[in-house]
C-alpha positions as MATLAB code, in Angstrom:
seq = 'MDKKIKEIIKNKGPLAENQVKDLMKSFGIRTTKYEIVQKIEDLEKINLKYPVALKVCSNKILHKTDVGGVKLNIKNKDELKSYFKKFKKKFPKENLLVDQMEEKGVEIIIGLIQDPTFGLSIMFGVGGIYTELYKDVTFRVVPIEKHDAEEMVEEIKGKKLLEGFRNIQADKKIVIDLIMKVSNIGQNLIDKIDQMDLNPVFVYKNDYCVVDAKLILK';
ca = [
       0.000    0.000    0.000;
       1.587    3.274   -1.063;
       2.237    6.296    1.141;
      -0.610    8.399   -0.308;
      -3.208    5.700    0.438;
      -1.922    5.276    3.993;
      -2.163    9.026    4.548;
      -5.740    9.205    3.218;
      -7.056    6.255    5.243;
      -5.766    7.741    8.501;
      -8.970    9.806    8.378;
     -12.339    8.756    9.774;
     -15.823    9.546    8.493;
     -16.510   11.192    5.103;
     -13.586   12.208    2.879;
     -13.411   15.295    0.667;
     -13.842   14.621   -3.067;
     -10.179   15.256   -3.896;
      -9.111   12.660   -1.303;
     -11.480   10.055   -2.771;
     -10.290   10.751   -6.304;
      -6.643   10.569   -5.231;
      -7.391    7.191   -3.659;
      -9.061    6.019   -6.887;
      -6.024    7.050   -8.915;
      -3.703    5.184   -6.533;
      -5.668    2.015   -7.338;
      -5.469    2.615  -11.103;
      -8.986    4.025  -11.566;
      -9.454    6.949  -13.959;
     -11.221   10.018  -12.583;
     -11.640   13.617  -13.707;
      -8.808   16.112  -13.936;
      -9.233   18.626  -11.141;
      -7.489   21.346   -9.157;
      -8.116   22.597   -5.622;
      -8.442   26.386   -5.307;
      -8.556   28.439   -2.122;
      -8.273   32.015   -3.343;
      -9.239   33.781   -6.550;
      -5.582   34.142   -7.620;
      -5.390   30.330   -7.832;
      -7.706   30.462  -10.851;
      -4.916   32.060  -12.909;
      -2.767   28.945  -12.494;
      -5.239   26.187  -13.270;
      -4.379   23.972  -16.220;
      -7.769   22.573  -17.245;
      -9.842   22.728  -20.423;
     -13.214   24.453  -20.397;
     -16.015   23.737  -19.727;
     -15.349   23.058  -16.049;
     -17.419   22.457  -12.933;
     -16.965   24.272   -9.636;
     -17.686   22.289   -6.461;
     -17.421   22.821   -2.748;
     -14.807   20.338   -1.554;
     -15.217   19.367    2.075;
     -15.459   16.289    4.269;
     -18.290   18.102    6.089;
     -20.488   18.324    2.961;
     -21.219   14.892    1.510;
     -24.192   15.852   -0.692;
     -22.891   18.928   -2.516;
     -25.874   19.369   -4.839;
     -28.317   19.548   -1.915;
     -26.578   22.660   -0.533;
     -26.072   24.400   -3.896;
     -22.404   23.455   -3.893;
     -22.056   22.450   -7.562;
     -22.043   24.557  -10.735;
     -21.616   22.711  -14.034;
     -20.670   23.822  -17.558;
     -18.694   26.944  -16.702;
     -17.452   28.090  -20.101;
     -14.568   30.497  -19.423;
     -12.343   32.112  -16.790;
     -14.546   35.180  -16.257;
     -17.548   32.972  -15.556;
     -15.420   30.803  -13.240;
     -14.265   33.852  -11.264;
     -17.838   35.030  -10.883;
     -19.021   31.680   -9.476;
     -15.890   31.380   -7.340;
     -16.830   34.629   -5.548;
     -20.400   33.383   -4.982;
     -19.173   30.036   -3.627;
     -16.647   31.721   -1.324;
     -19.414   33.812    0.212;
     -21.539   30.709    0.694;
     -18.743   28.384    1.888;
     -16.085   30.758    3.300;
     -14.117   28.132    5.222;
     -14.086   25.363    2.603;
     -11.803   24.536   -0.299;
     -13.267   24.644   -3.775;
     -12.574   22.129   -6.517;
     -12.453   22.965  -10.230;
     -13.277   19.849  -12.220;
     -12.717   19.417  -15.947;
     -16.066   18.409  -17.467;
     -16.202   15.027  -19.177;
     -18.237   14.094  -22.228;
     -21.345   12.173  -21.206;
     -21.277    8.430  -21.704;
     -23.435    5.557  -20.519;
     -23.892    6.179  -16.789;
     -23.186    3.396  -14.333;
     -22.874    3.294  -10.553;
     -20.448    1.156   -8.545;
     -20.266    1.120   -4.781;
     -19.101   -0.622   -1.630;
     -21.313   -0.992    1.420;
     -21.033   -2.707    4.788;
     -23.880   -5.221    4.975;
     -24.812   -6.182    8.563;
     -25.066   -9.862    7.570;
     -22.501  -10.380    4.814;
     -19.902   -7.700    5.541;
     -18.367   -5.502    2.838;
     -20.269   -5.939   -0.431;
     -19.886   -4.480   -3.899;
     -22.822   -3.010   -5.812;
     -23.169   -2.351   -9.547;
     -25.974   -0.876  -11.605;
     -27.027    1.489  -14.350;
     -26.507    5.052  -13.128;
     -28.250    8.365  -13.593;
     -32.017    8.587  -13.230;
     -32.394    4.846  -13.873;
     -30.773    3.919  -10.545;
     -33.694    5.294   -8.543;
     -36.340    4.605  -11.176;
     -35.678    0.897  -11.756;
     -33.594   -0.101   -8.693;
     -31.510   -1.886  -11.316;
     -28.585   -2.965   -9.135;
     -26.850   -6.180   -8.136;
     -24.578   -7.148   -5.220;
     -21.723   -9.532   -4.344;
     -19.636  -10.021   -1.210;
     -16.054   -8.688   -1.479;
     -13.663   -9.974   -2.752;
     -14.993  -11.166   -6.094;
     -13.539  -13.112   -9.017;
     -13.784  -12.034  -12.660;
     -16.688  -14.419  -13.323;
     -18.604  -12.688  -10.489;
     -18.086   -9.297  -12.154;
     -19.251  -10.754  -15.482;
     -22.375  -12.159  -13.807;
     -23.119   -8.807  -12.176;
     -23.149   -7.087  -15.561;
     -25.372   -9.829  -17.003;
     -27.887   -9.554  -14.148;
     -28.933   -5.936  -14.597;
     -31.813   -5.029  -16.909;
     -29.821   -2.124  -18.354;
     -27.003   -4.339  -19.649;
     -28.156   -3.633  -23.227;
     -26.756   -0.110  -22.810;
     -23.323   -1.773  -22.628;
     -23.971   -4.041  -25.617;
     -24.483   -1.591  -28.460;
     -28.211   -0.943  -27.964;
     -29.302    1.668  -30.560;
     -25.639    2.114  -31.531;
     -24.710    3.339  -28.046;
     -20.945    2.995  -27.761;
     -19.927    1.554  -24.377;
     -17.455   -1.214  -23.572;
     -18.724   -3.995  -21.291;
     -15.194   -5.380  -20.766;
     -14.050   -2.021  -19.370;
     -16.937   -2.125  -16.885;
     -15.991   -5.642  -15.750;
     -12.395   -4.504  -15.250;
     -13.557   -1.483  -13.246;
     -15.771   -3.632  -11.002;
     -12.708   -5.791  -10.284;
     -10.636   -2.712   -9.408;
     -13.308   -1.497   -6.989;
     -13.423   -4.965   -5.413;
      -9.646   -4.717   -5.014;
     -10.060   -1.435   -3.116;
     -12.621   -3.138   -0.890;
     -10.348   -6.110   -0.270;
      -7.380   -3.884    0.614;
      -9.390   -1.553    2.862;
     -11.953   -4.059    4.151;
     -11.573   -2.925    7.773;
     -11.617    0.774    6.873;
     -14.518    1.329    4.464;
     -18.033    2.012    5.701;
     -19.378    2.895    2.252;
     -18.201    4.136   -1.124;
     -20.225    5.482   -4.025;
     -18.907    6.101   -7.543;
     -21.777    7.822   -9.317;
     -21.880    8.710  -12.065;
     -19.241    6.764  -13.916;
     -19.305    7.545  -17.655;
     -18.538    4.583  -19.916;
     -17.362    5.139  -23.497;
     -16.401    3.009  -26.471;
     -12.819    2.477  -25.271;
     -12.636    4.199  -21.898;
     -14.472    5.329  -18.749;
     -14.268    8.119  -16.190;
     -15.386    8.298  -12.544;
     -17.051   11.723  -12.445;
     -18.110   11.888   -8.813;
     -17.020    9.790   -5.841;
     -17.945    9.610   -2.168;
     -16.237    7.568    0.533;
     -16.954    7.200    4.247;
     -14.351    5.525    6.441;
     -15.165    3.762    9.689;
];
């Protein structure tokens, strides 16, 4: 386990988004390009392509959208500065995160959750509005083998979205690989994780990106 992971998992309770994404990257999982900004001068140094998102970045605020802590599709630096000032008034003591926007793909959700009976379990399903609408998710106990990940993908009703339905380009093999990587995180941090939620994850023809990630440590 590398030094960065050890440093992150010293914490307890919810992690800030940048910590979760750094943890993902340490386990070989692709997430968005982002930069943490604390003062308006920091915006001059960011090296990201527009459009970007601006988010409050705090371990005290788990559901950023509920508190008006997310602004998407910011098109240029002037617009970013304007929203930065508004966010700083609203969240004066918190860091802000500038996130490079990703092209939309097929949305999936992958998570880890402590089940009172079975222990740490991995969850997979179709993301976006369909998660709540269809409850289209499946579970396995961590750790899993590759055939378990393959079965999980086969079990959901929305699997057609990963099989070229209406010429939608999304790679099922990439999803299976990602499920295995998340299981690996669970296996390595089995005594540390209370719950983790990667949602949405955009899946493309030859790639994927974890757009938002939450993690609560015991």
